[in-house]
C-alpha positions in Angstrom: 0.0 0.0 0.0 3.0 2.3 -0.3 3.1 4.9 2.4 -0.7 5.1 2.7 -1.4 3.2 6.0 -5.2 3.3 6.0 -6.9 0.3 4.5 -10.0 1.0 2.4 -13.2 -0.8 1.5 -15.2 0.3 -1.5 -18.9 -0.4 -1.5 -20.4 -0.9 -4.9 -23.8 -1.3 -6.4 -25.0 -1.6 -10.0 -27.9 -2.3 -12.3 -28.2 -5.7 -13.8 -25.7 -6.1 -16.7 -23.4 -3.3 -15.6 -20.0 -3.7 -17.2 -16.7 -4.3 -15.5 -15.2 -1.3 -17.2 -17.9 1.0 -15.9 -17.6 -0.2 -12.3 -13.8 0.1 -12.4 -13.9 3.5 -14.0 -16.2 4.8 -11.4 -14.1 3.4 -8.5 -10.9 4.7 -9.9 -12.4 8.2 -10.6 -13.8 8.3 -7.0 -10.5 7.3 -5.4 -8.5 9.7 -7.6 -10.8 12.6 -6.8 -10.5 11.9 -3.1 -6.7 11.6 -3.3 -6.9 7.9 -2.2 -4.6 5.3 -3.9 -6.1 2.2 -5.4 -3.5 0.0 -3.7 -5.0 0.9 -0.4 -8.2 -0.9 -1.3 -8.4 -4.2 0.5 -12.0 -5.3 -0.7 -15.0 -4.5 -2.6 -18.3 -5.0 -0.8 -21.9 -5.2 -2.1 -25.2 -6.9 -1.6 -25.3 -10.7 -1.4 -27.6 -10.8 -4.4 -25.2 -8.7 -6.4 -22.0 -10.8 -5.9 -22.9 -12.8 -9.0 -23.2 -9.7 -11.1 -20.4 -10.1 -13.7 -19.5 -6.4 -13.7 -19.0 -6.2 -10.0 -17.3 -9.6 -9.6 -15.1 -8.8 -12.5 -14.1 -5.4 -11.0 -13.0 -7.1 -7.8 -11.0 -9.5 -9.8 -9.4 -6.7 -11.8 -8.4 -4.8 -8.6 -7.1 -8.0 -7.2 -9.2 -7.9 -4.0 -11.9 -10.1 -2.5 -15.6 -9.3 -3.0 -17.6 -9.3 0.2 -21.4 -9.9 0.1 -23.8 -8.8 2.8 -27.4 -9.9 3.4 -30.0 -7.2 2.7 -31.2 -7.3 6.3 -27.7 -6.6 7.6 -27.2 -3.7 5.2 -30.6 -2.3 6.0 -29.5 -1.9 9.6 -26.5 0.3 8.6 -27.1 4.0 9.0 -26.1 5.8 5.7 -26.0 9.6 4.8 -27.8 9.2 1.5 -30.7 6.7 2.0 -33.1 6.2 -0.9 -36.6 4.7 -0.6 -36.5 3.6 -4.2 -33.3 1.6 -3.6 -34.8 0.2 -0.4 -37.8 -1.1 -2.3 -35.6 -2.6 -5.0 -32.9 -4.1 -2.9 -34.0 -4.2 0.7 -31.4 -1.6 1.9 -31.5 2.2 1.5 -28.1 2.4 -0.1 -26.1 -0.6 -1.3 -22.8 1.2 -1.9 -22.7 3.2 1.4 -24.1 0.5 3.6 -21.7 -2.1 2.1 -18.7 0.2 2.6 -19.7 0.8 6.2 -20.8 -2.7 7.1 -17.3 -3.7 8.2 -17.3 -1.1 11.0 -15.3 1.6 9.4 -15.8 5.3 8.7 -17.1 6.7 5.5 -14.5 8.8 3.6 -16.4 9.3 0.3 -20.2 9.2 0.2 -22.1 7.6 -2.7 -21.1 8.5 -6.2 -22.9 7.5 -9.4 -22.3 6.7 -13.0 -25.0 5.7 -15.5 -25.4 2.1 -14.1 -23.1 1.9 -11.0 -22.6 3.4 -7.6 -19.7 3.4 -5.2 -18.7 4.7 -1.8 -15.4 4.4 0.2 -14.9 3.7 3.9 -11.9 2.8 6.0 -11.7 -0.9 6.6 -11.8 -0.4 10.4 -12.6 2.7 12.4 -10.7 1.8 15.5 -7.1 0.8 16.1 -7.8 -2.7 17.5 -4.2 -3.3 18.3 -3.8 -0.3 20.6 -3.5 -1.4 24.3 -3.0 0.4 27.5 0.7 -0.4 27.7 1.3 2.0 24.8 0.5 4.8 27.1 3.6 4.1 29.3 6.1 2.7 26.9 9.5 4.4 27.0 8.5 6.6 30.0 11.0 4.9 32.3 8.4 4.7 35.1 8.1 8.5 35.2 4.3 8.4 35.0 1.8 7.0 37.5 0.3 4.2 35.4 -3.5 4.3 35.3 -3.6 3.1 31.7 -2.9 -0.6 32.3 -5.3 -2.7 34.4 -2.6 -4.9 36.0 -2.8 -4.5 39.8 0.1 -2.3 41.1 2.9 -3.6 43.4 2.7 -7.1 42.0 3.5 -9.9 41.8 3.6 -10.5 45.5 6.9 -11.7 47.1 5.6 -15.2 47.8 4.8 -15.6 44.1 8.1 -14.2 42.9 9.8 -16.9 45.1 7.7 -19.7 43.7 8.6 -18.6 40.1 12.2 -18.1 40.9 12.4 -21.6 42.5 11.2 -23.1 39.2 14.2 -21.8 37.2 16.2 -24.8 38.2 13.8 -26.9 36.1 14.3 -25.0 32.8 16.3 -27.8 31.2 13.3 -30.0 31.1 10.3 -29.5 28.8 7.3 -28.0 30.5 4.8 -30.5 32.0 1.4 -28.8 32.4 -0.4 -31.7 34.1 -0.2 -30.5 37.6 -1.2 -26.9 36.8 -4.1 -28.2 34.6 -5.4 -30.4 37.4 -5.0 -27.5 39.9 -7.1 -25.2 37.6 -9.7 -27.9 37.1 -10.0 -28.4 40.9 -10.3 -24.7 41.5 -13.4 -24.6 39.4 -14.7 -28.1 40.2 -14.3 -29.3 36.6 -12.7 -32.4 35.0 -9.3 -31.8 33.6 -10.7 -32.5 30.1 -12.5 -29.1 30.3 -9.3 -27.1 30.9 -6.7 -25.8 28.5 -3.7 -23.7 29.7 -2.7 -20.9 27.3 0.0 -18.2 27.0 -2.4 -15.6 28.3 -5.9 -14.9 27.1 -4.4 -13.4 23.8 -3.4 -16.9 22.7 -6.8 -18.2 23.5 -8.4 -15.6 21.2 -6.2 -16.7 18.3 -7.0 -20.3 18.9 -10.8 -19.6 19.1 -10.6 -17.7 15.8 -8.6 -20.3 13.9 -9.6 -23.7 15.3 -13.4 -23.7 15.7 -14.6 -23.1 12.1 -16.8 -20.1 12.9 -18.3 -18.3 9.9 -20.7 -15.8 11.5 -18.8 -14.3 14.5 -20.3 -11.5 16.6 -18.4 -9.4 19.1 -20.2 -7.4 21.7 -18.7 -3.9 22.1 -17.3 -1.8 23.7 -14.9 -4.5 24.9 -11.3 -5.6 24.7 -10.4 -5.5 21.0 -8.0 -8.4 20.7 -10.9 -10.9 20.1 -12.1 -9.0 17.0 -8.5 -8.5 15.8 -7.9 -12.2 16.0 -11.1 -13.1 14.1 -10.3 -10.6 11.4 -6.7 -11.9 11.1 -8.2 -15.3 10.6 -10.1 -13.9 7.5 -13.5 -13.8 9.2 -16.0 -11.0 8.7 -17.0 -9.8 12.2 -20.4 -8.3 13.0 -20.6 -6.0 16.0 -23.3 -5.5 18.6 -22.5 -2.1 20.1 -23.9 -1.4 23.6 -25.0 2.2 24.3 -23.8 4.5 27.0 -27.4 5.8 27.4 -28.4 2.2 28.4 -25.5 1.9 30.9 -23.8 -0.4 28.4 -26.2 -3.2 29.5 -26.6 -6.2 27.2 -29.9 -7.2 25.7 -29.5 -10.8 24.4 -32.1 -10.1 21.6 -29.6 -7.7 20.1 -27.3 -10.5 19.1 -28.2 -11.9 15.7 -29.8 -15.3 15.9 -27.6 -16.8 13.2 -24.3 -15.9 15.0 -22.3 -19.1 15.5 -19.7 -17.5 17.8 -20.4 -14.7 20.2 -17.7 -12.9 22.3 -18.5 -10.8 25.3 -16.4 -9.6 28.3 -17.6 -9.9 32.0 -16.9 -7.6 33.7 -16.3 -5.8 30.4 -13.1 -3.9 29.6 -13.4 -0.9 29.3 -16.9 -0.2 30.5 -16.4 -2.0 33.9 -20.0 -3.3 33.6 -20.8 -6.7 35.1 -23.5 -8.5 33.1 -25.8 -10.9 34.9 -24.8 -14.6 34.4 -28.4 -15.4 33.4 -28.3 -12.7 30.7 -25.1 -14.2 29.2 -26.4 -17.8 29.5 -29.4 -16.7 27.5 -27.1 -16.2 24.5 -26.4 -19.9 24.3 -27.8 -21.7 21.3 -27.3 -25.1 19.7 -24.5 -24.9 17.3 -23.1 -21.6 18.8 -19.9 -21.1 20.7 -20.4 -18.5 23.5 -17.2 -17.0 24.6 -17.2 -15.1 27.9 -13.9 -13.2 28.7 -13.7 -13.3 32.5 -10.2 -11.9 32.7 -11.2 -9.5 35.4 -13.7 -11.7 37.3 -11.3 -12.4 40.1 -11.4 -8.6 40.9 -15.2 -8.8 41.6 -15.9 -9.8 45.3 -17.3 -13.3 45.4 -16.9 -13.6 41.6 -20.7 -13.1 41.4 -22.2 -13.5 37.9 -19.2 -15.8 37.0 -19.9 -18.6 34.5 -16.6 -20.4 35.1 -17.3 -23.8 36.4 -20.7 -24.1 34.8 -21.4 -27.2 32.7 -25.1 -26.6 32.0 -24.6 -23.9 29.3 -24.2 -25.4 25.8 -21.2 -24.1 23.8 -19.9 -22.1 26.7 -16.2 -21.1 26.6 -14.9 -19.1 29.5 -11.5 -17.4 29.4 -9.5 -16.5 32.5 -6.2 -14.6 32.9 -3.9 -14.7 35.8 -2.0 -11.7 34.7 -4.1 -8.9 36.1 -4.6 -9.6 39.8 -1.2 -11.2 40.2 0.9 -8.8 38.0 2.0 -11.5 35.5 1.5 -9.8 32.2 5.1 -10.4 31.3 4.8 -14.2 32.0 1.8 -14.9 29.8 -0.5 -17.3 31.6 -4.3 -17.9 31.3 -6.7 -20.7 30.6 -9.8 -21.8 28.7 -12.8 -23.6 30.3 -15.0 -25.4 27.8 -16.6 -28.7 26.7 -14.0 -31.4 26.2 -14.6 -31.5 22.4 -13.9 -27.7 22.1 -10.8 -28.1 24.4 -9.5 -30.9 22.1 -9.8 -28.8 19.0 -8.1 -25.8 20.6 -5.3 -27.9 21.9 -4.8 -29.4 18.5 -4.1 -25.9 17.1 -1.6 -25.1 19.8 2.2 -25.4 19.3 4.0 -27.9 21.4 4.8 -26.7 25.0 2.9 -23.4 24.6 3.2 -22.5 28.3 6.6 -22.2 30.0 7.6 -24.0 33.2 7.6 -20.7 35.3 4.1 -19.8 34.0 2.8 -23.3 34.9 4.2 -23.0 38.4 2.6 -19.6 38.7 -0.8 -21.0 37.5 -0.7 -23.7 40.1 0.2 -21.2 42.8 -2.4 -18.7 41.9 -5.3 -21.2 42.2 -4.3 -22.6 45.5 -6.7 -21.9 48.4 -4.4 -19.3 50.1 -4.0 -17.4 46.8 -7.7 -17.4 46.3 -8.3 -16.0 49.7 -5.7 -13.2 49.0 -7.4 -12.5 45.6 -10.8 -12.2 47.4 -9.3 -9.8 49.9 -7.8 -7.7 47.0 -11.2 -7.7 45.2 -12.9 -6.3 48.3 -10.2 -3.6 48.7 -10.6 -2.8 45.0 -14.3 -2.2 45.5 -13.6 0.2 48.4 -10.9 2.0 46.3 -13.2 2.2 43.3 -16.0 3.8 45.4 -13.5 6.4 46.6 -12.5 7.2 43.0 -16.2 7.3 41.9 -17.0 9.7 44.7 -14.2 11.9 43.7 -15.2 11.9 40.0 -18.8 12.8 40.9 -17.5 16.2 42.1 -16.6 17.2 38.6 -19.6 18.4 36.6 -17.6 17.9 33.4 -17.3 14.2 33.9 -19.9 11.4 33.3 -19.6 7.8 34.3 -21.9 5.6 32.3 -22.9 2.2 33.7 -22.2 0.7 37.1 -18.5 0.0 37.5 -17.7 -3.3 39.0 -14.1 -4.0 37.7 -10.8 -2.6 38.7 -11.1 0.3 36.3 -13.6 3.1 35.5 -14.7 4.5 32.1 -15.4 8.2 32.1 -16.6 10.7 29.5 -15.3 14.2 29.4 -15.4 17.0 26.8 -11.9 17.6 25.4 -10.7 14.2 26.7 -7.7 14.1 24.4 -6.5 17.4 25.7 -7.2 16.3 29.3 -5.3 13.1 28.8 -2.3 15.1 27.4 -2.4 17.5 30.3 -2.6 14.6 32.8 0.6 13.1 31.2 2.3 16.4 31.8 1.2 16.3 35.4 2.6 12.7 35.8 -0.4 10.4 35.1 -1.0 8.0 32.2 -4.6 7.2 31.5 -6.1 5.0 28.7 -7.7 6.7 25.7 -11.1 5.3 24.8 -11.4 6.0 21.1 -9.7 2.8 20.0 -12.6 0.8 21.4 -15.5 0.3 18.9 -18.6 2.1 20.3 -16.6 4.8 21.9 -15.1 8.0 20.6 -12.4 10.5 21.6 -14.5 11.8 24.5 -13.8 8.7 26.6 -11.0 7.8 29.0 -10.4 4.7 31.2 -8.8 5.0 34.6 -7.4 2.1 36.6 -8.5 1.8 40.2 -5.6 2.5 42.6 -5.2 3.1 46.3 -6.7 6.1 48.0 -3.5 8.1 48.1 -2.9 7.7 44.4 -6.5 8.5 43.6 -6.3 11.7 45.7 -3.3 12.9 43.6 -5.1 11.9 40.4 -8.1 13.9 41.4 -6.0 16.9 42.1 -4.3 16.6 38.7 -7.6 16.1 37.0 -9.0 19.2 38.5 -5.9 21.1 37.3 -6.1 19.5 33.8 -9.8 20.4 33.4 -9.2 24.0 34.6 -6.5 24.4 31.9 -8.6 22.7 29.2 -11.4 25.2 29.9 -9.2 28.3 29.3 
């Protein structure tokens, strides 16, 4: 794509019998007029019923990109700037070109343009940087900033865990043996070992789910951690989004998930909204032939782990992901696990490389699910709840700040006018916070704050007051 980094999708429509040359000419003229290079185009998109149209299919072939077809009912749900009732009556969607360009979740760059028998519109392939994570806010800062951007618990791992990991280094000459750790995780959740798979963090699990289960109609519930969608897209899948609304407190209505979805991904409690969905609401998403993936990476930060589905064997197709990196400060060690039906575990395991989890990580997994560690995690979760209440009370003093939804995780999502400027000023004052605009469903007015101790929160609130005052000038 040369130096043009943004990937493009061109939505196209056309009358029956439209020629390849007319479609190509319209697309090329549209891109040229907008100053967009043809080599940035990654796909043409259109209505399912038009994918067999020789002119449209031929144009995709000539450009050397895939042709994506969408059902009329899916395109009809896409908001477009130039709707046409005549087009709706003829095709079932108010604008084939604009809706098809936008259906992948991107942003419209060029509205609908027409030739005699064809239409086209241009959108970005993705509207959000799905690969941006909180650690980017503190890279290369040398510890100069108070880190409120990463949701890993501060002052971790604890000394007892460091010692356990250090003691394992003498065994590095042998290949990792995960049997003891797997059995420990199974026992922690009251499950047979056949329902447990250890992974190099939840990130590996997302890749395995995307590549090993044969899903063709995945749905991701947003706003949420973006790595699942990125993994699905990397596997060549077209991802549909269900975007929860701030006005509804980011609550999930199971009816919003398309009935034909064969893989659904949702976080609980959800990063970045901190909303904890009821277990019954999530279980209602289960269907025969559907894989229901619930990311519980932050569930151990919820007192009593209420609303958890880990350990449940009565929900068909349920896959629960857990991470040990957040509460225990093991992000650099990469350890997590999957809980699912034995058949699903076997398929995921078959896609893993040999020895995917290191010996130190296996030792950490076994240690972190021991009774004493679980008791410590519960105490930490209760303290997090107290510290979060203190943060929320402080934020409530600012009329410029809105908190949507009921926060139940170790982080809080806030909305504030001029958030980008506020974030920059907070950095100058020594605090790194997470931008929200890389999460689908959010824009540049959102910021995520990790919950820290009362003293740190007090300093943050003072800095926030100063940043807001400067931004208002």
